[in-house]
N, C-alpha and C positions, 0 to 999 in steps of 0.2 A: 913380501916383508916378512921377516922371520919375528916371532914372538920374543926371541932372546934379544932383538935390536931394541925393544922397547924400554921406555924409562919407567920401569916398575922395579919392585925388590926382587932379589934372587930367588927366595922361596916361592914367590908366587909365579915365577917364571919356571921353576920345577914343577910346581903344582900342574900347571897348564900343559906343560910337555909329557908329564906323567898321564895326563888325560889322553895324549895322542893330538894335542894342537900345538903345532909347531911353527906353521907357517899361516899368515892370515889370509882370509878370502879377498879378493880385490876390493869389496866395498868397504872392509874393515881397514885395509892399508889406506885407503882414501880418507878415511874419517882421522887415522892418526894424522896423515899428513896435513889435515884440516885443523888440526890442534885439539883434538879430543883430550889430549893428557895435559893440554896447557889451558884448561877451564874454559875453552871457547865454547859458545851455544852451537849447538849441531841439530839438524833434522835429517835423520837416516830415512830416507823413503826407499825401502828396498823390499825384495820378495821375503816371503815365509822362508824359513830354515836358511837364510843368508847370514846369520851371525849377530843378529841384532842383540841377544841378550850377552855376548861377549864384550861389545861395545860398552853396555850398561855396566858391567862387571868392572871393566879397566878403568872408566870414568870414576866410579864409585870408590874402588881400591885406592887410587892415587889420590882422592880428595880425604880419604880416612887416613892415610899413612902421613898428610900432612895436617892432620888435627882437625878433620871436617867431620860432617855427618851427612848421610844420604837419604833422600825419599824416593821410593820407587812407588810411581802410581800406576794402579792397573784398572781396568773397566769392570772386572768380574771377580767375586770372591773366589770361584774355582781357580782362578788363573793366578790371584794372589797365593793361594796355598802353594801352588806348583812352583812359583817363583821363590817362595819362601823356603821350601825344601832345597832347591837348588842353590840358593846363596847360603844355606847353613853347611854347605860343604867347604866354607871359607872360614869355619870356626877354628880350625887348628892353627891359623895365622893371626888369632886374636882378635877377629872380626866377630862382633855380635850382631845377630839378627833378630828383629821382631817383627810380629804380625800385628795388625789391629784388626780384631774381630769382637772388640767390645761394643757397648751400647752407644747409639748415636747421640746421646746427651752427656758423653763423661768426656774429662780433659784427657786422659789416658797419659798422665805425666811419666808414669813409670817407663813409658816406651823410649823415654829419652836417654836411658842408659844403654841403649843400642847404638850401633854405628850405622846399620841400614835398617830402614823402617819400611815395610811392604803394606800398603793400605789401598783400597779402592778410592776413587775420586770423590764419591760421597762421603766415605769415613774422613778423608782428608779435608774436605770442607767443613764438616762437623768439629774436627779439631781446632781449625781455625776459628769458628763460631765460639767455640768454649775456651778460648785462651789458653790453649795448649802452651806449657812454658818453653818447651824446646823447639818450638816452631822456627824461631829466628835464628837458630843455630845451624840450620840446615845449609849447606854448601853446594850440594849437587842435587838437582832434580831430575829424576828420568820419568817421562810421561810415555807410558807404552800404549799402543793404539790410538795416537792422537788422532788419527782420522776418524775417530767417533765423535769428533766435535760436529759432524755431519748428522748424529742421533737427536731424533726429537726429543728422546726420553733423557738420555745421559748427557747429550751434548753441551747444553746450558750449564750445567753444574761442573763439568770439566773446563769449559771455557772460563768462567768466573774465578774457579779455584786456581787456574794457572795466572790468571791476571792478578789475583791476591798475592800469590807466592813471589810473582815477578816483582810487586809493589813493597810487600814485606821485606824480601831479601833480593835487592836488586844486584848484588854482586854473585849470587849464586849461578852457577853453572846449570844451563838447562839442555838435556839431551832429550829429544822427542824421537820416537820410533813410530813409524807409520808404514801402512802399505803404499804401494805405488799409486797415486793419485793425479788427477788433472793439474791440480795447481799447488804441488809441493812447494814451488818458488814462493808462492804469496804466503803460505802457512811458514815458510822459513824467515821471510821478511817480517812478518808480523812478531816473531819470537826474537827477531834480531840475531839470527842464528845464519850459520852456514849450512849449505845442503850437499848432503849425500844422497845422489839420484842414481839408482842402478837397477837394470833388469837381471843382473847375473844371479845365478843360482848354483850351489854346489851340485844339484842332480838336475840333468835337463828336464824341462817341463814341455811335453807334446800336447798341444791343444787341439780337440777334434769334435767331430760330429759323427754319430752312428747313424747310417742310412744306407740301404740297398745291401744289407747283410756284412758291412765292413765300416771300420771306423776310418772316415775320411780327413786326414791332416792336410793341411796346406803342402801341397806338393806330394803326399804320398798317402797309401792306403794300407789298412790291416784288416785282412779278411778274417771273420769270426765265424767259428762252427755253430750251427743251427741245432742245438741240442733241445732247445724249449720253446714253446710259443711266445715267450716275454723276452724281449730283446736285450733288458738288463740283466735277467737271470743269465742269459748266454754270455754276457760280458763278464759279469762275477766268474762263472765257472773257468772263462779263459784266463782270468787273473789268478786264480788259486791254482789251476794245473801248472801255471809257470812260478808256481811258489810266491806269489804276492798276495796281498790284501786288499781288500776293497772298502771305501766308505760310498754310500750310495745316499744321496740327498733327496728327501721327499718333502712335499708343500705341506703336509698335515701330518698330526701324530698317528691318526687311523692309518694312513697310506703308508706310514713309516713302520707300524707293527705290522701291517698287511703284508708288505713286501718281504720283511724278515721271515715270515710264516711261509711265505710261497717258497722263497729261495731254499729255505733251512733243509728241505727233504732232498733235493738235489745236492747241496753241499755235502750233507752228511755222506754220501755215498764215495766222498773221495778223501775222507778223513782216515788216518791211520789209528789202530787200537790204542796207541800211547796218547794220543791227543784226545780221543773220546774219554777215557779213564780222567784226564785232567780237567776237561771240559765239565764232567760230571761233578767235580768237586766244587767248581765255580757255580755250577746250577744249583747244587744243594744248599750253598751258602746264600744264594739269592732267594731260593724259596722258603729257607729258614727266617731270613730277616724282613719278610713282606707281609702285610695283613690284607692282600687282596688278590683276586684272581690275576691281575698282571703279572704278580710274582711267578705265578705257574705257567703263564703263557711264555714270558721272558726266559724262565728256567728250561723250558722244553726246547727253545730256539736255541739256547746256549750249548745244550747237549749235542746240538748238531752242527756246531761251529758257527752260529749266525746270532747276531744280537740287534736290538732297537735301542736307541738313545734320544730321549727327549724331556722336556722340563717336568713332564707329568710322572717321571718315575722319581722313588725317593732318593736322597743323595747317596745312600750306601749302595744301591744297585747302580747307579751311574759310575760310581767308583770302581765297582767290581767288573762292570763291563769294559771301562777304559783300561784297567790294568790288564784284564784278560786279552784285551787287543795289542796292549805295548808286548805282551809277552808271547805274541804270533800264536796264541792259542784260538782266539775269536778270529775268524778271517773275513767276515763281513759284519759291518755295522750300518744299519739303515738308520738314519738319522735326519731330524729336521735342521734347518740351516744353523741353530744354536750352537753345533758342534763346531763350526767353521770360525766361531768367534772367540778365537784366542788360545783354545786348549791345544797342546802338543799332541796330536795323534795323526801324523802322515800315514799315507799308504801309497801301495805301488799305482792303483788306478781310482780315481774319482769319478763317480758316475752322477750326474745330474739329472734325475729321472723326470723332474718337472722344474721348468724355469719360470712358472708362473706361481704368484702367491695370491691369496685372497685379501681384497681390501673392502672394509666396509661401506666405503663410498662408491667404489667402482668396480666392484665384482673382482675377477681374476685379471692381474696385471703382470707383466713381465718383470723380473727382478732387475735392479740396477746393475751396470757392468761390474761396479765395484764388488757387489756381493758376490757374483759370479766369480771374479778374480779371487775373492777370498776363499771360495770353496776350491776352485782349481787349484789354488797355491799349497792344498794339503796333499796334493799328489807329490810322490817321490820322497822314501825316506833316505837322508844323507848317509853315506857311506854303505847303505844296505840295498838300495835298489839301483840298478844302472840307469835308470830313468824314472819319469813319473809321467802319468797320462791322465788327463781330464777329459771326460766325454759327456757331451750332450746328446739327446736322442731325438731324431728327427721321424715324422711320419709320412711326409710328402717331400717333394722336392723343392717346392717353394719354401716350407720350412726349413729344410737343409740350408737353402741358400740365405735365408734370414738370419739363422742362428749363426752362420760362419761370418756374416759380416757385421752383425749386432753385438756378437759376444767375442768369439774368437780372435777376430781380426779387429777388435775395437780396443780402444783406451778407455780407462777408468774415468768416470766423471770427476768434475770439480766437487771439492768440499764447500759446503754453505753453512754457515752459522745458523743456528735455530734459536738464537736468544732474543729476537726482535719481537716477542709477544709479551702480553700482560702476564699470562699464566706462566712463561719461562721466567720472566723478570721479578715477579712480586716477591718471591723469597729470598731472592740476591739483594734486591733493593733494602729489604729490611735487616738483612745480615750485615750489608755494608754500613749503614747507620748504625746498628747495634755495636758492630765491632770497631768503630771509629775510624773506619777508612773513607769516610765522608760526613761533614756536619752541616754541610748547606746543599742547596739545591745544585748550584756551580759545581761544587766539590763532588757531587754525585754525577752530575754530567762528565766532569772530567774522568773520574774513575772509569765508568763505562765507556768513556772515550778511548780506553786503552784495551779494550775488548778486540776479538777476532771480528766480531759483527761490525763494529765501526771501523776497522780497518778495510773491512771488505767493501762497506758500503759507505755512508756518512754517519757520523756521530749525532747529527741533528735528527736523523729519522728515529733515534732512540728517545729524544728528549721528551715528545709527546706521550711515548708509553711508560717513561719513567714518571711524568707527572700524573698518570692514570693511577699508577702504583702507589704513588704517594697519598692520593686523594683517598684509596681504599684504607691504606693503613692508617691514616690519620683520623678518618670516619669511624675506623673499629678501634681507637684508643691503642694502637700500637706504636705509633709514632707521634710525637709532639712537635710542632713548629712555633717557636717563640721569639721574640725581640732577643738579641744579644744586649746584656746589661752595658758593656762597654761601647758598644755601637748600635743605635736604635734603628739605623738603617738596614742592618743585618739581621736575616732571619736564621735560627738555629735548629737544626733536626737532630732530635734525640729519639731514643727508643724508650718506651715506656716499660714498666716492670712486666706488662702483658706483652709487648712486643720483644723484650729480651728473653723471657720464658719461652716463647713461641721459637725464636730463632734458635735457642740452645736445644730445644726438644727436636729440633730439625724437622718439623711439619711445615706444609705449605700454610701461609697466613690464612688463606680462605679455610683450611682445615680447622684451623684456631677458632676462627670467626664462627664457624658451624658449631663447633663444640660448645664455644662460650653462649652462643644464643640458645643453643639446645637446653643447656642447663638453666639457663633463665626463663626459657618458656616453659619448662616442665614444671618449675615452681608456679608461674603464673596460672597455667592450664589445670593444675591439679591432676597432671598425668601420673599412673600408678608406675613407678620407676622400678622396672624389672631388668633381668639380664638381658631381655629382647630390646629392652628401651636404650640400653647402653650400646649393645652391639650393633642396632641398627644406627645410632648415631655415629659411631666411628666408621660404619660402612658407608655412611652418606657423604664422607669427605672425599675430596679430588685425591688423596693419597691412597685410597683403597681401590684396588682392581675390582671391577663389579663382574657377577656372573652373568653370561648372557641367558635370556629367556628363551627356552624352546617352546613349541606349539602347546606340549603338554604340562608347561609349567603355570600358564595364565590362570587356569582354575584352581590349581593347589594353592598358589602364592595369594590370589585374591581371597580364596576362602580363609586362610591363615590371617590375612589383614582383617577381615570382619570378625573373626572369633577373638583377635588380639586388640581391637581398634583403641582400646583403652590405654594401652601401652605406647602407642605413637603420639607425638606432640602435634604432628603436623601433617596429616594425609592429604594430599592434592586432590581436587576434584576429579572424579573420573571422567568427566567429559573433556578434561584437558588431557588428552590420550598421551602426549609425548611426555607430559610430567607424571603422569601417573605409572605410565609404563617404566620410567627411569625410577621412580620410588620402588616399584616392584622389583627390579633388579638389585635394588640397596636391599630389600627384606629377603629376597631369595639368598644373597650372600651372607646375611645375618642368620638366617635359617640354618645354613651350613655349619656356622661357628656355634650355633646354640646345640646342635648335634654332637660336635666335636667336644664341647665341654661337658655334654651331658654323657659322654663316654660310650655313644653310638659307634659300632665297629667301623673301622677305616673302609673295609670291604662294603657296607651298606652306604656308607657317606658318598662312595665313588659312584654307587648305582644311582642314588637318589638324585645326585646333582651332575652326573655325567662328567667327573673330573678324575684326574689321576691322583696317585698318593701323594706326589711331588706337590701337586696343587694345593692338597689340604694343608700341608705344612707350610707352604708359601703365603697361603692366605692367614692362616693361623698366626704366622710370624709377623706378618704386616700388621694384623689386628692387634696382636699383642703390644706392639710398640705404640700404636695409636691409643691403645687403652691406657698405657702408662702415661702418655700425653695427656690424656683426659683426666685422670686421677691428679696428675700436677697441676693442671688447670683448675679443677674443682677445688684444690688446696687454695690456690691463689684467690679466687673467688669467694672462698668462705662458705661455700654450698656443701650440702651434706652427703653428696653422692661419692666422695673421694675415697671413703674405705670400701664401698662396693665395687667401684673402678678398680682399686689395687687388688682385691680377691678376685675379680673376674680376669685381670692381667695374669695372674699366677695360674688360675684354671684354664687359660688359653693356651699358656707355655706348655702345659703338660697334658693338655686334653683330658681333664679328670675333675670329678667333684672335689669341694672342699675338704671332706673327709679324707682324702687321699694324699693331700699336700706334704704331709711329713714323709710318706712312704715314696712317694716319686722323685722326691730329692735325692734319694740315695742312688749311687752309681749303678747302672745296669737294671734299674727297677722302672719300666715303663708304666703307662697307664693300664695296660691289660694285666701284666704281673703285680702290678699294686693292687689291682681289684681283687685277684685271686688270693693274694696274701691278706688282704683286709677281711674277706669273707671266711677265711680260715682262721680268724682271731687274731692274726698278727696285724694289729692297728696302728702300731707305733714304733719307733725305733727301741725304745725300751722293751717292748714285747719281743720283739726280734733278738735281742740281746740274752733272752732267757729262753730261746726256742731250743727244741730238741731237734739236734740236726738230722736226724732220720726221719722225722715228719717233715721238715723242711726240703729235705732231699726228695722226699717223695712228691712234694707239692711243685717244685720248681726245677728238679734234677740236682744232682750232685755238686756238679760244676758251678751251676748258676748259685746254689746256695752257699757254697764256699766263698764265691766272690761277692755276695750280699754281706755275708757274715765279715769277712776281711775288710770291706768298705766301712762298716761302722765301728771297727776297732775289736772284733772279736777273733782271738787266736784259736785256729782250729788244728787240733793235733789227734791222729788215731781216732778220729770220730769223737774225740771230746774236745771241748773248748772252752776257753776261760775269758772273761771280760777284762778289757782294758779300760781304765777309767777315762772317760771323755768329758772335758770341760764345756761349757757352753760356747764358748768360742769355736772349739774344734768341731761341736756339732752343727753350728752356722755353717761352718766351712763344707761339712759332708752335704749338708742339705742344699748349698748353693752353689757348688762347683759342676753340677751338670746341667746348669741352666742355658737355655739357648738364647740367641740375641738376633736382632733384625737382620744382619748379615748371614746368618746360618744357611738359609735356603736360596740365597742369590744364585 
């Protein structure tokens, strides 16, 4: 089927033809035949790089040209940014695109001016909770990576969000995009959708297992030269010599960086001088934008054509690595499996060096087939590679036979809803009541009876869990259940002021309960409320990821607890080992944040707590969000801690003391640069406006000095500059525009 045959505007047809898209792939043509452009609900369960994004664009464009609005839901913020940049290419046709990266307790009504809105499932859920005005205008909903319904962490929110959208906009078209899974038909039936199910790929994928100095594919073999004792290194060199690129998936961050270092010395020998010069430029940028030794290690690898990629890197380093790979300068990325979760970084050959992952309950366990298929699906760049290869590595014949049977020749597992637990349901029961989707127990049962969990199993299985959630919410004054004035036999559920605020703040009701109890107990117990008191309070909530305790941590953390015991309102008995150890993990996490707001260097923090720079930012960002929630709850309760929590929220955002808050709000001025300016006497925007350009240049460099002064409204010309008057409103904008939000480090 040709693109010109479609019922879409001529200018859009021209855009796609100019982009080289003239004929549809078979799965795309099937979707058109099944009613994609006639507002039919569809589930497209097709491999990576088989044209799912084009299907979404066609459905959204058709809806927009008919006066509608589209919502594109993604699982990760990085993927949201990638899709946003792609959809912005439609701007010349009058299509406005917005991306939601704001706070999780905002309505974001301004987004309604756009035709396409890109958001994560969590942000979409938050917009629904906060009563966003434009949500009922949505006529097309695209759900990317819907197979993540199977995720314990993200699945329940995605499932309830889809259920709410289908209830709110029953006539909206739903287009769900999925990897190939075992029960695609069941998911499609739940959505009331037609199913496009295909294994077709634009680039052939050859799946095999390396054993006996050869890649063994079903029915064929490919010999690999043995140039190194490491089989994976030999596979990498073979790929690069054939002018391809490699992705290597490792089970841990340490292995990920270790393999990159091991392979880099070999890869460097086959790079040309032009590539080395360009790689040096990327490496210089990495080293100049990092505060830790990891930046030096990564930079050294990049100079040799190799990189590693994991959540411990800061976001700018991850982007530099991704862009270097897309430009075909970086030949190998060694990554944890996070890279397989959505980002568009295909390679000629994917090497899965470890197919086991650590499970805290069961030790090292084989990965699911679906995870393997997601990694394997990254092999083969459309229009660039003649084929793609995914390779597992076996040490013995028995292992080789097992990998062939359990992965290469296996089908992906079924997707199962993870909604049926109190921990998963609690927050969604509250939001469903607060937002008016249900006002009685029966209406609540009916609402959750429309979820994928209820479709897969039985709605009655949820009723007991829902009742348990209601008991918790009522006991903690988040929901009330009272007689209906008009019908005494009917009990009405309503969200209280506390419940409404907790829902809008987008925190787990259990987190809200812990924070509320913490504030009340602090007053009763005469606790000395310090930064640590509030930091530990938010770190004790289920919304905060805890740091693991290493053997060397026990004495250090315990000594800290003893020295600061009057700052904690509830220290468990040490003889209750499990409770006390969990408490120590909370305190260790709070200790990291205390160092962060005290301006301890990122390098020292990574060493003290055995984390990456990206982990510091992720923990800081989550705790900033929770501290904001704590401040709001303190206001509602009328306790005295709200101003302390608000100031700590801002300090967490920037990782600095209160005295630097005015400086760190200026674009281009971070915690380190701000302290340098402050110590040199530039303690405020007003002081900077009167700065001598030559002194400022010596302090931070001429380019940075120019950018700082331009950012605060100072006109610089021939080493002289004049002030532009700044109103208080403008100053507020200058100080606020660099603020980060909860989504910035997802």
